[in-house]
C-alpha positions in Angstrom: 0.0 0.0 0.0 2.9 2.3 0.8 4.5 1.9 -2.6 1.1 2.5 -4.3 0.9 5.8 -2.4 4.4 6.8 -3.5 3.7 5.9 -7.1 0.5 8.0 -7.1 2.4 10.9 -5.4 5.1 10.8 -8.1 2.5 10.5 -10.9 0.8 13.7 -9.6 4.1 15.5 -9.4 5.1 14.3 -12.9 1.7 15.3 -14.3 2.1 18.8 -12.9 5.6 19.1 -14.3 4.5 18.0 -17.8 1.6 20.5 -17.6 4.0 23.2 -16.7 6.2 22.3 -19.7 3.3 22.5 -22.1 2.3 25.9 -20.7 5.8 27.2 -21.1 6.1 25.7 -24.6 2.8 27.4 -25.6 4.0 30.8 -24.3 7.5 30.6 -25.8 6.5 31.0 -29.5 4.6 34.2 -28.7 7.7 35.7 -27.1 9.8 34.6 -30.1 7.4 36.1 -32.6 7.5 39.4 -30.8 11.3 39.4 -30.8 11.5 38.3 -34.4 9.1 41.1 -35.5 11.5 43.6 -34.0 14.5 41.9 -35.6 12.8 42.0 -39.1 12.3 45.8 -39.0 14.8 47.5 -41.5 17.5 49.5 -39.9 16.8 52.6 -42.0 13.2 52.6 -40.8 14.3 52.1 -37.2 16.7 55.0 -37.4 14.2 57.3 -39.0 11.6 56.4 -36.4 13.9 57.3 -33.5 14.4 60.8 -35.0 10.7 61.7 -35.2 10.1 64.4 -32.6 7.7 63.4 -29.8 5.9 65.6 -27.4 7.6 65.4 -24.1 5.1 64.7 -21.4 5.8 67.0 -18.5 5.3 65.5 -15.0 2.4 67.4 -13.5 3.0 68.4 -9.9 0.9 66.6 -7.2 -0.6 68.4 -4.3 -1.6 67.0 -0.9 -4.2 68.4 1.3 -4.9 67.2 4.9 -8.5 67.7 5.9 -10.7 66.7 8.9 -14.3 65.5 9.0 -16.5 64.8 12.0 -19.6 62.7 11.8 -21.2 59.3 12.6 -20.0 55.9 11.4 -22.3 54.7 8.7 -20.3 51.5 7.9 -16.9 49.8 8.5 -15.2 47.3 6.2 -11.7 45.8 6.3 -10.3 48.5 4.0 -12.5 51.6 4.6 -14.9 53.5 6.8 -18.0 55.4 5.9 -18.6 58.7 7.7 -22.0 60.4 7.5 -21.6 64.2 8.0 -23.6 67.3 7.3 -27.2 66.1 8.0 -29.9 68.4 6.8 -33.7 68.1 6.7 -34.1 65.0 4.5 -30.6 64.5 3.2 -27.1 63.8 4.4 -23.6 63.7 3.0 -21.4 60.6 3.4 -17.7 60.0 2.7 -16.1 56.6 2.1 -12.5 56.8 3.3 -10.0 54.0 2.6 -7.5 53.3 5.3 -3.8 54.2 4.8 -1.1 51.8 5.8 0.1 53.8 8.8 -3.3 54.8 10.0 -3.5 55.7 13.7 -6.4 55.2 16.1 -7.0 57.7 19.0 -9.1 56.9 22.1 -9.8 53.3 20.8 -7.5 50.3 20.5 -9.0 48.7 17.4 -11.6 49.3 14.7 -13.8 46.5 16.1 -14.7 48.9 19.0 -16.5 51.2 16.6 -20.1 50.6 15.8 -22.6 52.2 13.4 -23.8 55.5 14.8 -20.7 56.3 16.9 -19.3 59.8 16.5 -15.8 60.0 15.1 -13.3 62.5 13.7 -11.3 61.4 10.7 -8.1 63.1 9.6 -7.6 62.3 5.9 -5.3 63.2 3.0 -6.3 64.0 -0.5 -3.7 63.7 -3.3 -4.7 65.7 -6.4 -3.4 67.4 -9.5 -4.8 70.4 -11.4 -6.2 70.0 -14.9 -5.5 72.7 -17.6 -8.6 74.7 -16.4 -7.3 74.8 -12.9 -9.8 72.4 -11.4 -8.8 69.7 -8.9 -8.6 66.1 -10.1 -8.5 63.9 -6.9 -6.2 60.9 -7.4 -6.3 59.4 -3.9 -8.0 59.8 -0.6 -6.8 58.0 2.5 -7.8 58.1 6.2 -4.7 58.9 8.3 -6.1 59.1 11.8 -9.4 58.1 13.4 -10.4 59.7 16.7 -13.3 58.3 18.7 -15.5 61.1 20.0 -18.5 59.4 21.6 -20.7 56.3 21.5 -24.1 56.4 19.8 -26.9 57.3 22.1 -28.5 54.3 23.8 -32.1 55.0 22.5 -31.1 55.0 18.8 -31.2 52.0 16.4 -28.5 51.6 13.7 -30.8 53.3 11.2 -31.2 56.4 13.4 -34.8 55.9 14.5 -36.1 55.5 18.1 -36.6 52.1 19.6 -40.1 51.5 20.9 
């Protein structure tokens, strides 16, 4: 029985190895065709193509703004937090802020201590560039620090209504 197990084990390894060889063999001609297409190009054409003027793309400067928002937690995931702020009669504004790698927590030890409806303050950074008209084009937004302010009031449900 032990030899049968060993044979089956080696057959699986051999089958995986053969499959890998077939995959590599299937990919190799595509790489060779690409290289051979470059090698076939006439030298005169290659030299003239290199002298064609191209528009140099200037690196656009990036700007970073640090902002703060205070509101209630509308949702938490592994990678981001939703903050509901600026509530008016019938509407509210909400931001979804992805976590940065070095995000800090203040007045709490972990994100699991936060619940929907808790009041928090989030310090976040927006990286942006300016388009030709001078408008901001936001490239990235990240939460840098989350400060716990207070727990949700005891008489409220997660949707904001009163419990009866």
